[in-house]
VOGU-584284 format. One record per residue (C-alpha): residue in one letter; y, z, x. Coordinates in steps of 0.2 Angstrom, whole numbers, padded with zeros to 4 digits, always signed. Each point is the difference from the previous one (the first is absolute). Example, Ala and Ser with C-alpha at 12.3 -4.5 7.8 and 13.67 -1.06 7.14 Angstrom:
A-0022+0039+0062 S+0017-0003+0006 
//
This chain:
M+0539+0454-0720 P-0013-0014-0002 L-0014+0001+0014 P+0006-0017+0008 I+0017+0006+0004 I-0007+0017+0006 L-0010-0009+0012 G+0013-0010+0005 V+0011+0013+0004 V-0015+0009+0009 A-0003-0016+0010 A+0019-0002+0004 V+0001+0016+0008 A-0017-0001+0010 A+0009-0016+0006 T+0014+0009+0006 G-0010+0014+0007 G-0010-0014+0011 T+0016-0009+0005 G+0007+0017+0007 A-0016+0004+0008 T+0000-0017+0009 A+0019+0000+0005 H-0004+0018+0008 G-0016-0007+0010 A+0011-0015+0005 V+0014+0011+0007 N-0013+0010+0010 M-0009-0014+0006 K+0017-0007+0006 K+0007+0017+0008 A-0019+0001+0009 K+0002-0019+0006 D+0017+0004+0007 T-0006+0013+0008 L-0013-0008+0008 K+0013-0014+0005 R+0010+0015+0008 A-0013+0007+0010 T-0007-0017+0006 A+0019-0005+0005 L+0001+0019+0008 R-0015-0004+0011 D+0003-0018+0004 E+0017+0005+0006 A-0006+0015+0011 V-0015-0011+0009 K+0015-0014+0003 D+0010+0013+0008 F-0015+0005+0010 E-0005-0017+0005 L+0018-0003+0006 Q+0000+0015+0011 N-0016-0001+0007 S+0005-0019+0005 V+0014+0006+0009 T-0008+0016+0009 S-0016-0011+0004 A+0011-0013+0008 A+0008+0012+0011 M-0014+0010+0005 D-0008-0018+0004 E+0014-0004+0012 L-0002+0017+0009 G-0020-0002+0001 T+0002-0017+0006 L+0012+0006+0013 E-0011+0013+0005 L-0012-0011+0003 E+0006-0012+0009 I+0007+0014+0012 C-0018+0007+0002 S-0007-0018+0002 Q+0011-0003+0016 F-0006+0016+0008 Q-0013-0008+0010 E+0012-0012+0008 F+0009+0015+0007 S-0016+0007+0005 D-0005-0015+0011 V+0017+0000+0008 L+0000+0018+0004 E-0017+0000+0008 K+0005-0014+0012 I+0009+0014+0008 Q-0011+0006+0016 G+0005+0018+0005 R+0009+0006-0015 P+0001+0019-0004 E-0011+0008-0014 F+0012-0001-0016 K-0001+0016-0009 E+0002+0006-0017 Y+0020+0000-0004 N+0003+0019-0006 K+0017+0008-0001 D+0009+0011-0010 G-0014+0000-0013 V-0002-0019-0001 S-0016-0009+0007 I-0005-0017+0002 P-0016-0004+0004 K-0006-0005+0018 Y-0002-0020+0005 D-0018-0005-0005 P-0003-0018+0003 E-0018+0001-0011 E+0009+0007-0014 L+0013-0013+0000 K-0011-0013+0002 K-0010+0006-0016 V+0016+0002-0010 S+0005-0018+0006 V-0015-0009-0003 G-0002+0010-0018 A+0018-0005-0004 S-0002-0018+0005 V-0016-0001-0011 I+0010+0008-0016 I+0015-0012+0003 G-0014-0015+0001 G-0006+0006-0017 L+0017+0001-0008 T+0002-0017-0005 G+0003-0002-0019 S-0004+0019-0003 A+0006+0009-0016 L+0017+0008+0001 G-0003+0017+0007 T-0013-0002+0011 A+0011+0000+0016 G+0009+0017-0006 G-0017+0007-0003 F-0005+0001+0017 A+0017+0007+0006 A-0004+0012-0017 A-0016+0006+0009 G+0006-0002+0019 V+0000-0016+0008 T-0009+0006+0016 T-0012+0009-0009 S-0004-0015-0011 A-0001-0012+0016 V-0013+0011+0009 M-0009+0002-0015 A-0001-0020-0002 L-0010+0001+0015 G-0018+0003+0000 T-0016-0010+0007 A-0002-0018-0005 S-0018-0005-0008 T-0004-0005+0019 G+0000+0018+0005 T+0016-0004+0012 A+0016+0011-0003 I+0013-0008-0009 A+0013+0005+0011 S-0007-0010+0015 L+0003-0015-0010 S+0015-0010-0002 G+0007-0014-0009 A-0009-0007-0016 A-0016+0008+0007 A+0007+0018-0003 T+0007-0005-0017 N-0015-0007-0007 A-0010+0015+0005 T+0012+0014-0006 L+0001-0010-0017 A-0019-0001-0001 A+0000+0019+0003 L+0011+0003-0014 G-0011-0010-0009 G-0014+0012+0003 G-0006-0011+0014 A-0008-0018+0002 V-0007-0008-0015 A-0017-0003+0011 A-0002+0019+0000 G+0004+0002-0018 G+0018+0003+0000 G+0015-0008-0008 G+0005-0010+0016 M+0017-0006+0003 A+0004-0007-0015 L-0003+0019-0009 G+0010+0007+0015 S+0016-0012-0003 T+0000+0006-0019 M-0003+0018+0005 L+0017-0003+0012 G+0007-0007-0016 V-0004+0012-0013 S-0007+0016+0007 T+0016+0004+0009 A+0012-0011-0014 G+0015+0011-0001 I-0001+0007-0018 G-0014+0012+0003 I+0006+0006+0017 L+0017+0002-0002 V+0001+0007-0018 G-0017+0008-0004 G-0013-0001-0014 I+0012+0004-0014 I+0008-0016-0001 F-0016-0008-0006 S-0002+0010-0015 V+0017+0000-0003 T+0003-0019+0000 G-0015-0004-0007 S+0000+0013-0016 A-0002-0008-0017 L+0010+0007-0014 S-0008+0011-0016 K-0001-0012-0016 K+0007+0017-0009 A+0019-0002+0001 D+0006+0019+0004 E-0013+0001+0015 A+0005-0016+0006 Y+0018+0004+0002 Y-0006+0018+0010 Q-0009-0010+0012 A+0012-0013+0002 M+0013+0015+0005 Q-0014+0007+0012 I-0001-0016+0008 E+0018-0001+0002 H+0000+0017+0008 Q-0013-0003+0012 I+0007-0016+0005 E+0016+0009+0004 I-0009+0011+0012 I-0007-0014+0008 N+0017-0009+0002 R+0008+0016+0007 Y-0013-0001+0013 L+0000-0019+0004 V+0019+0001+0002 R-0002+0016+0012 L-0014-0011+0010 Q+0011-0014+0000 T+0015+0010+0007 Y-0010+0007+0014 A-0009-0017+0004 R+0017-0008+0002 H+0006+0014+0012 Y-0014+0000+0010 Y-0001-0020+0001 D+0017+0003+0008 L-0005+0013+0014 L-0014-0009+0004 S+0009-0017+0001 R+0013+0007+0012 V-0014+0008+0010 K-0007-0016+0002 V+0014-0009+0005 I+0002+0012+0016 Y-0018-0002+0003 D+0000-0020+0000 R+0016+0001+0011 E-0008+0013+0012 F-0017-0008+0002 S+0009-0017+0003 K+0007+0009+0014 L-0016+0005+0005 K-0009-0017-0002 A+0013-0008+0012 V-0005+0013+0013 V-0019+0001-0001 V-0004-0019-0008 D+0015-0011+0006 N+0004+0007+0015 G-0018+0005+0005 K+0003+0018+0006 T-0014+0011-0002 L+0000+0013+0012 W+0007+0016-0006 S+0007+0005+0017 D+0010-0018+0000 F+0009+0006-0017 T+0018+0005+0001 G+0006+0016-0008 E+0008-0011-0015 E-0016-0010-0002 K-0010+0017+0000 S+0011+0006-0014 V-0003-0016-0010 V-0018+0004+0001 Y+0002+0016-0007 N+0011-0005-0014 T-0011-0014-0005 I-0017+0013+0000 L+0012+0014-0011 L+0005-0013-0012 V-0018-0006-0002 G-0003+0017-0003 L+0012+0003-0013 L-0005-0017-0009 Y-0018+0006+0000 K+0007+0017-0008 M+0009-0008-0012 C-0014-0012-0006 Q-0012+0014+0000 V+0010+0010-0015 T-0009+0001-0017 L+0015-0005-0010 V-0009+0004-0017 N-0012+0016-0004 K-0013-0006-0013 A+0000+0011-0017 E-0011+0013+0000 N-0009-0006-0014 E-0006-0019-0005 N+0014-0001-0016 G+0014+0009+0009 V+0014-0007+0009 N+0002-0001+0018 S+0016+0007+0010 V+0009-0006+0013 N-0004+0010+0018 V+0018+0007+0004 T-0005+0014+0010 A-0008-0012+0013 I+0013-0014-0003 D+0015+0009+0003 K-0008+0011+0015 C-0006-0018+0009 M+0018-0007-0003 N+0008+0015+0006 E-0009+0001+0016 V+0002-0019+0004 T+0018+0001-0004 R+0002+0014+0012 I-0011-0009+0014 L+0012-0016-0002 E+0016+0011+0001 E-0009+0007+0015 N-0004-0014+0010 F+0009-0015-0009 E+0017+0009-0006 S+0011-0016+0002 E-0012-0008-0013 V-0001+0013-0013 A+0014-0003-0015 
//
């Protein structure tokens, strides 16, 4: 065979082999591209599911947190009315069948009331989950922690209105600007960010999960996407459970508040409207109203004190619902309502 023909055959064979290798490479590239596409879709769908469930749960927790803060902010009004009654007996701690309600403490109620009012004043325009974050941590505890000492050295609890709000926001911001702190501006930011619900309600894991970037290697990326999906499934199960408990807790708290509002209206009618302030002048029915109102304040305080969320043991873990404390509180409150306000417990 002439040399040119041989060279032509060799070239043809080489070309065919090259085409085959190119085709095989193209197939592999397409497979890798498709795998990366599936991995990205899997991760994005999982994150989308989380964002939806987090939004629903945070809204439920915000509703509960807002109600708790509003309730606590009204404690001082109750205390002011009760303090007008002269010669009243000492109202001790309620303790019956293993169920205890804290004794009436006007100073503690004032601190909680002022703190809750300050927090409410700073919630305007805050991020989703912020009010729920206070419920998660226990509103009464959060309210008391919001009260410190103003930069002037005056106890914030002794202030009121805008002065209390400004002093607390400055305290949250690290103190007055003149003293080297961040001042009210930073305090407002702290209120909107550091207590934002996603961190408090869920835990640190969500930041690493939702922020995860997929590897450029197709198989590894798909494995990472499956891991993200699995982690988000765990988080969503927790969020669904938290949402369920938040709804039940809100319903019971609302029921107690309705009864309290009615009894407190009766008390105000006697003390404020009718001007009766001597305990010895109170009728048996009027004294019952006082006892009932104090008991109901104790119940509300107890419910607002419960920490609804247990923080994860490690910073990359998922938080948990404080089922034991929630169930215990709800059972005790329901039992007290049944024993003292039977006709109103449905």
